[in-house]
N, C-alpha and C positions, 0 to 999 in steps of 0.2 A: 179397308184402308190394311197396306199391312204394312209394319215398317223390317224396322231394322237396323243390325249393332252390327260394325266390324270393329270382334276382339283379338287382341295383343294379340295370338297365336297363329292368324289370318283364315281365325274359321268367320264366321260373320252368324250372328243369331237373327233365325229372321218370327215375327210375332206379328200372325191378324188372326182376326176374328170373323171363323162364321154360326150364325143367329145365337144359341147363352152358352156356342164353344170356342174357348181359348184354343192352339194352336200354333204349335214352336216350335221350329226343328235349325236345327244345327247344319252346315253346308256347312261342306271341303271347296274349297273353291282349290279344283288340282289345274293342269297343264292343259291337257285332253280332256275330261270331265272333270263336271259338278256331283257331286254326290250329296243329297241330305235324307236324315231322316227326318219323323214328323211324331210329334204328343201332342196330342188332343185333351183339352181339360172342358169338365161341363163350373165355368164359370158363369157362365146370365148371361145378357149381353150389355157389352159394354158404354156407359153413359159416362165415358171422356174419354179421350188418349192413355197410352198405358207408357204410367215409370219406370224404368229402369235404376236398378243398382244398383254400384260393386258395396261386399262388405269379405275384407276376409278376399279371400281364393271364390270365393261365392259368386254370382247373379242373381238377383234379387227381381222380379219381375211385379210387380205393382200394381191391375188392377181390379178398379172402377166398378160395378155394375149391380144392379138389383140394390142395386139402395150400404152396401159394403162393402170393404176394398176384398181381394183376394191374391197373396201374395203363392210364388211361386219359385220354384231354386236352384239354379242353373252354375250344376260343377258337375267339371267336367259333362262327358258323357248325359249327365244322369242330371233330370227333369222332373220336380218333387212340383202337387200342390200340396202346402205348408198349413196344419191346424190349425196354426194364432198367427198373430204379425212377432215381423221379429223383432228386435230392438237395429231400428235404422237410425241408431242416435250416431254414430261414428259412418252409420254410410255416403263414401261420393256416387251423386250423381249425374249418371252417361247415357249420355246422351243418343237418344231412339231415332234417328230419322225416317219420313216416310217414306217406303218404292210402293214401286209395282208387282213383285215379286211377292208372288203367293205363299207362306211358310206350308211347302208341300203337296201334293197331290190332292182334291176330290176326288173320295171315290169315284167308280164310274158307278157308271147306270148299269144295271142288271139288258144282259139282249135278251133278246122278245126271241120266244121259243122259234124251233121253222114250223114251215110245213110238214102236214107229209106226203108225202112222195105222191106219189099218182103208179096203180102201178100200171106192171108190163104188160102190152099187150101180144095173148099170144103170139110163139111166132109160122107167118104161115109154109103147111111142107110143102 
């Protein structure tokens, strides 16, 4: 399941889960193309939907996984998995909406090796 949050500056934060990985991407909606850069964090498999909070100028994503909470801070273009729980007493809860758009592309599978070419047949003279 993917989630999205539209930020005041027009960017969109995309969040999704891939196994035990949490992937975040900031999407820049341009007039002709959409750019996004994804960052992946090892958080464990989610046990519920993520929650998003505004703390001053930072966004804090809270993910419940493997019986504990993990926190990822988004500050501008920088995303960081926090070592300890931030103070969310003054935090404003934000609304993450369900989305069908993944946060970045999944890595592609490697190409199959090519079969060796058959040797050329001798030319008749």
